[in-house]
N, C-alpha and C positions, 0 to 999 in steps of 0.2 A: 417838760416834754422830752421823751426819750429820742425821738426822731422827728424832724420837720416834715412837712408835707412834701417838699421838693425832694428830700432824701428818700422818702417812702416811694414817691413816683419813680425815682431812679431804680429802686429795688424791684418794683413791679415790672418796669420795662426790662430790666436785666433778666428777670425770671420768665419773660415772654408772656405775661398774663394779660397785657393790654397794649394798645398802640398809643402813641403820643396824642393823637387826635381824641381817642376815647378818654384819656386821662384829663385832657383839657376840658372836654364836655363834663366830665365827672366833677372837676373843680368848680365849674359853674353851677352844677346841680347842688353840690354841698353848700355853696354860698347862697343860692336861692332858697334853699330849704332850711338854712341855719343849723346844719348838722356837721359834725367833724368829717374830715376827708377819710379817716379810717372807717367810720360808720358808712360813708357813701360807698366805699369799696365793697363792703359786705352787702349793703342794700341792693347794689346793682349786679350782685352775683359774680363779681370779678374774682373774688378770693374768699375762702372760708375763714371763719374766726381763728381756727387753729393754724392755718397756713399763714395768716397775717401775723400771728405771734411768732412763727418761725422766721419770717422775713425780717421782722424788727430785731429779734434776738441775734440773728446772724450779723446784722449791721452793727449792733452795739456790743457784740462779742460777750453776751451774757447768756448762760445756758437757759434753755426753754424747757418748761415742764407743763404737762397736762395733769392737773390735780385729780380730776374725776376718774382717772385710770389707776389711782394709787389707793392703797389701804393705809391710812394714817393712824398710828398708835394713839390711844386716848391720852397717855401721859405727855406725848409730844404736843398734841393739839392744845392741851390745857396750859402750856407755857405762856400763852397770850390769852387774856380774857376775851370773851366773845365780842364785847362792846368795842374794845380797842381794835380787834382784828377786823371788824366790819368797817369801822371808821377809817382805819389806815389801809384797808384792802391788802392785808398780809395774812398768810397762814404758814406756820411751821409744819413741815411734813416729814422730817427725819432728823436724827441726831447720830453722828458717828465721831470718830477720833478727830476729824477736822473741825467739827463744830455743828451748829444748827443750820440746817438747810431751810431757807425761808423763801417761800413763793410770794412774789410782790407784783402788784400791778404797776408799781413805779419803783424799780430797783435803785434809782438815784436818791431815794429818800433815806439819807444817812442818819437822820435824827432818830427815826424809829429803830433802825438797825443798832445804833449805839445804846438806845434805851433797853432793848431786849438783851443785848450783849452784856450790859452791866448787871441786869437782873439775873440772868442765867449764868453769868461768869463763863461764857463760852463765845467763841468766834462765830460771826454770822457769815453764811455763804448765800448770797442773794441769787434767786432764780426769777426769770421773767414768767409771768402767767397772764393770760388775757383776763379782762374784767368780767367777761361772761362766764369764763371757767371758774374764777374765784367766787363769783356770786352763787353759782351752782353748788360749789363745795361747802359753802356756809351751812348747808343742810346738816352737816355732821355735828354742828354745835347744838342740834335740835334739843329743845327743852320739852319735857313731858308737861302738857298743859295742866293736867290734874294736880301735879306736884307744885307747879308755879302758882296755881290758883290757891291752893291750901297754904302755901307760904305767904301769899298776899293777905289772906284772912288772918293768919297768925300775927302778922305784923300790924294789921289795922285793928283787929278786934280782940286780940289776945289769945283766942283759941278757935279751933276749926269749926266747931258746931255752934258758934255764937251767931245768932240771927238778930242783929240789932238794926235800928232805924238808920244808924250812921254807917252801915255797911258801904264799902267803897264801890258803889255801882258804876260810877264814871270810870274808875280804874279797871273794873272788870271788863267793861265794853271795850275800852282801849286795848287791854291785854288780848282779848279775843281777836281783834282786828290785826294787831301787830304780829302775833304768832301765826295767824292764818296767812298773812302776807309773807312772812319769812319761810313758811312751809310751802309757798307757791300754790296756795289753795285758790280755786276759782270761785268757790261759794262757801258761806257759813250758814248752816242750818241750826236754828235754835227752836227745839221742839218740846212743848209741855207734855209731860207724862203724868200718870196718876200720882206718883210719889216724888218725882223729881223733874228736872229739866235737862234734856239731852242736847249737847252741842256736838255737831258733826262738821267736819271739813271735807269738801270735795277736792281731792288731790289726784291729778292725772286721770280725771273722769270717774274716780271711785270714791264713794263716801266712807269716811273713817270716823268712828266714835272717838272723841278726844276729851270730853269733859262731862261730868254729871254735876249740875248745879243744884243746890237745895231749892225745893219748890218755892220757898218763901222769896227767893230772889227773882224768880222768872218774870213776874208782872213788872217789877221795877226795871229790869234789864230791857224789856220790851218798851216801856215808857221812855227810857233813855234813848233808845234807837229812834222812837217816834219823834222826840224832841229834836234830835240831830237831823232828822229827815224832814222836819217841818210838817209832820202829819198830826192829825187830831188825836190827842191823848185820851179824850173822853169817848172815843168810838171804839167799841169792842166787838160789835156784831157784824160789821161789814169789812170786806177786803180793802186794803189801802196800799197804794204804790207811791214811792217817793225816791229821793236820792240824797246823798250827803257827800261831803268832802272832808277827809281826815288828813291832817298833816303828820306824816311820818318823817323819820330822818332821811329816808331815801327819796321820797317824793310826796306830792300832794295826791292822795289816793281818792279817786272817784268810786263811789259805791252805790249800786242800785238796790233799793230796799222793797221787799214785798211782805206785807203782813196779811195773814189769813186766819180767820177764826176756825178752830177745829174743836173736837170734843172736850179736850182738857184745857183749853185756853187759846191764846193766840200764838201761832207759829210765825217766826220771822226767817226769811231767807235773804242774805246779803250777798250780792254779786260783786266781787272785787274786780274793778276794771283797771288793773295795774298797767301802767304805760309799757312795762317790759314785755307784756303779752302781745302788744301791737308792734314790736320792734323786730319781728322775725323776717328774714329774707326767704325766698323760695328754697335756697339751699338749706337754710336752717330747718325748714319744714320737712325736708327729706325728699324733695323732688329729684328724680334721677336726671342724668345729663341729657338723655334723649328727649325726655319730657320738657326740660328747660328750653331746648332749642325750638321745639314746637310752640311753646307758650310765648317765647320771645318773638317769634315771627308773627304770632297772632296779635299781640298787644302793640306791635309796631305798625300795624295797619291803621289807617285813619278812619275806617268805617267797619261795620259788621258787629257781630256779637261774640263775646267771650263769656261762657257760662261755667259756673262752678256748681257741682251737684253733690248731694249726699244728705244723710239724715241730720237732724238737729244734733249739734255738738260734734260734728265731724271736722270742724276747722275751715269751713267754706269761707266765712267772712275774713278770717285771718289771712287766707291765701289771696283773696281779692285785695285786701289792704296792702299786702306785699307787692302786688302788681301795680296798684295805684301809686305807691311810693316810688316805684321805678320810673313810671311815665310822668311823674309830677315835675314838670319844668315850667319856667315862667312863660313860655310861648304857648301854653295850653290852658284852657279854661276847663277845669275838672269840677263837676258838681255831682253831689250824691243825694239820694233820699233814702233814709234808713229808719228802721224801727227795732231797737233804738240806735243812736249813735254810740258805738262802743269805744272807739278811740279817735282822738282828734288828730288830723293830719294838717300840718301847717301849709297854707297855700291852696287848700282844697275847700270849696264851698259845700258845707255839709248841712243838710236839712233833716229835721226830725219830723216823722209822721205824727200828725195830730188829728185824730178822727173827729174829736169834738169841734175842731175848727174847719172840718171838711178837707183837711190836708191829708188825703190818702195817697197811696203809691201812684195811682192813675192820675189824680188831679195834680199832684206834685210834679210828676213827670211831664205833664202838659206845660206847666209853668216853666220848668227847667229848659225845655226846648225853645222857649222865647228868650232865654238868657244867653244865646249864642255860645253854647258849650261845644268843646271838642270831644270830651269824654264824659259819659254819664254812667254813674253807678246806681242801679236800682237794687235796694237791699234784698228784695225777693220778688219774683214773678209769681203772684198768687192766683191770678184770675185772667180770664180772656181779655178784659179791657186793658189791663196793664201790659199783657203780652203783645197785644195789637199795637199799642203806642210804642213799645220798645222796639218791635220789629220795624215799624215805619221809621223810627229814628235811626236805626242801623242802616236802613236803605237810603237815607237822605244825607249821608256823609258824616255820621257820628259813630264813634266807637262806644258801644253799649256793653257794660259789664254787669252781670247779675248772677243770682243764685236760684236754683230750683231744688225741690225736694224729690229726687229720684234715686233709685238704688245703684245705678251705674251710669256711665257716660252715654251709651247708646239710647237708653230709655228716655233721655231728655228730649230727643227728637220727636218720637210719637206723642210725648206729653204735650209739646207745643201744638202739634196738630190737633190733639184732643181739645185744646183751648180755642179751637175754631180758626187757627192760623193756617192759611193755604200752604200745602206742602212745598210749592215752588218758592214761596216767600221764606219758609224755614231754610230751604236749600240755598237760597241766595244770600241769606244774612248771617247764619251761624258760621263763625270761623273755627272755633275750637270749643271742646267741652272737657272740663277737668272734673273727674269724679274722685272722691277721696274718703278715707277713713283715718282715724287716729289710733295708733297702737302705743302701748307703753314701752318705753325703752328700758333695757336691762340696766340695773344699777351698776355703774362702773366700779364702785367701791367694793362690792361683794360678788362680783362677776366670777363665774366658774364654768368650766367646760365639762361635757360628758358625751358619751357616744350612744347612738341608737341604731338598730338595724334599718337598712333602707327599706326592707320589706314592710316595716310598720308604716312608713310614710306613703308608699305606693298603694296601700289599701284604700286611701281616701283622696289621693292626689294623682294627677297625670304623671305617669312614669317618666315621660320625656322631659317634663318640667323639673322633676326631682333630679334627674341625671344632669340636666343643663347646669343647675346651680350647685350640686354636691358631688358630681363626678360618678364614676362607675364602681366605687368601692362598696363592699358589702355592708360596712358600717360607716356612719358619718358623724362628724364632730359638730355639736351645737352648743349653745350657751344658755345659762340662766343665772339669776341672782340668788344667792343663798338666803338673803334677808339680813338686814343690819339696821342699826339705829337711824342711819341717814335716809333709808328708804321705807321707814315704818314697818320693817320686817316683811315687806311685800316682794322684794327682789327687783323692783322697778323704780326708776326716777325719771320724770319727764315723759314727753310723748313725741312721736314723730309720725308723719303722714305716710299712708300708702296711696299711691296715685295711679290713675288711669287717664291718660291724655289722648283724647280722640280728635284727630285733625280731620276736618271735613274736606276730603279730597273730591276730585271730579267724579270718581266712581261712587263715592258715598252720597254725593249730591243726587246722582241718578236714582239711587236706592230710596232716598228720602222722597223724591218726586213720585216714585212708584208706590209710596206708602208701605214700604217693606217694614217688617216688624223688627224689634230691637235685636233679636238673635241673629238675623241675617246681617244687620249693620255691624254688630260686634264681630261676627266671623270675618267680614270683609276688612274691618279695621285691624284685626289681628294679622290677617294675611298681608296687610300693608305695613306691619311692624309695630302695632300698638302693644304695649306691655300692660297686661291686666293688673288689677289691684292684688290678686292672689300671687301672681308672678313677682310683682314688686315686693310683696311681703316675704316670699321665699328668698329673694335676693338679700333682703335685710336680715333674715334669719341666718343665712350663710355667712354674712359679714359680722354676725354677733351683735347686731343692733337691737334685735328683739327676739322673742321666743316663738317657737312653733305654735304654742297654744294661743298666743296673742294674735298672730297672723290668721290662724284659723277662726278665732273668735269673731273678729271684725269682718271677715269675708264670708261668714256664715257657712263655712265648711264644717262638716261633722268632725268633732274632736276625735283624736286618736285614743 
């Protein structure tokens, strides 16, 4: 360990990031939830991952590097094979007259330094890098799946076009899952076509074609997936849903499986529930400081409702999980009812909806309230019955956290009223509403800047908003990714949230009681300081986090 917890606490105190009391409570939180103190600092939004790296590097007097901001030459990268780099958590990023500059999660690992030094016959200069940063940078080792697949067939069958009974189906399925995991895919689509089988990965919300399988392999790949998921291999005409667990070097990966018969055969979609996707803090997700303060005040109340809104795939559940992990302490009984349970949280009682067993959101929520809970998470408020029980729970001393499908924060309020909840009850129970969308982040490896006239922006955006974030210059500097191997030539890697945090104030409670429409409520919230998703998007464009096109795409503003 580079630095002990006590030494790190001293650094945090010295930097003025937290009080002794807060750090004492944080230590107990880390102990209760069995996570490291460094992880707890990030989970509780006390410090960002990068700033944590800077604190530790300053203490141990080792230079700190952010790899995702660098362009690493291919010949330098290949000094260390990918397998060793992943296992040892090291990446060479430059060579000069002094030697090889080596980014390391653990710069005290002299064995790997000596090994590389002997192999390259050069001196090693260690740099500290955070584990999250180095994991993101492993993308640049990206292997083209089609090439890897063909190499596998050559090795196993002797030639690419050999379609034999002994084809390595087990290895093919494992290969798909491993590379999808390394590419940070959320889903694998295996689609039968007339002449072949198409494999696509959903990365950062976008589907990418990655492999064409010979049609003769398709049925056997699907059969292998069914066996791993404990589904019926003799059923080909009905949809089937299942799950499997695959052991990778990094973790035991849970996968949700859906099989659906279509015109050319059976299509499989595998949802990868990687634990790393559930490890984000609100800072990681991109919530601004003002929003964080409001959300912090809301979830520290012992009653009321915290709602997260947005369309499917907007990151609502991830944000709720980030909040649950913050408030998850031993003195609270936190119970959830979800469909499905996406990530496990230690110390939280998580219930899976099971319609066949009459365990619906409404029935489950009734049962939860007899379990003496402090905090209840309802995966989604879908109907009036669930809404009524949730509101009553929030009125009777429980903190209720849930999600709703609405386009913005203010629309959630009339939506609850449409579910036959009395306006005065909505006004009394809802503490805060978080609306969000996900935008793709610019790839740091191929990031470049360019200028555009302000007149182009103000054609479709409020001029005062543009001036606020970009100034009064006739031309403004913005950023984009050129496209490289690490980002699949898209110019983007990873995603970040655009947030709109509506705090239900006294004035807004009055508007709710009067059944005011969402536009009136939004106007009042903006008057009281709410930052809209569009404005949050422009702020992230100005900082070079995302592009103008992405911000406009997800906020439904007409493109320039």
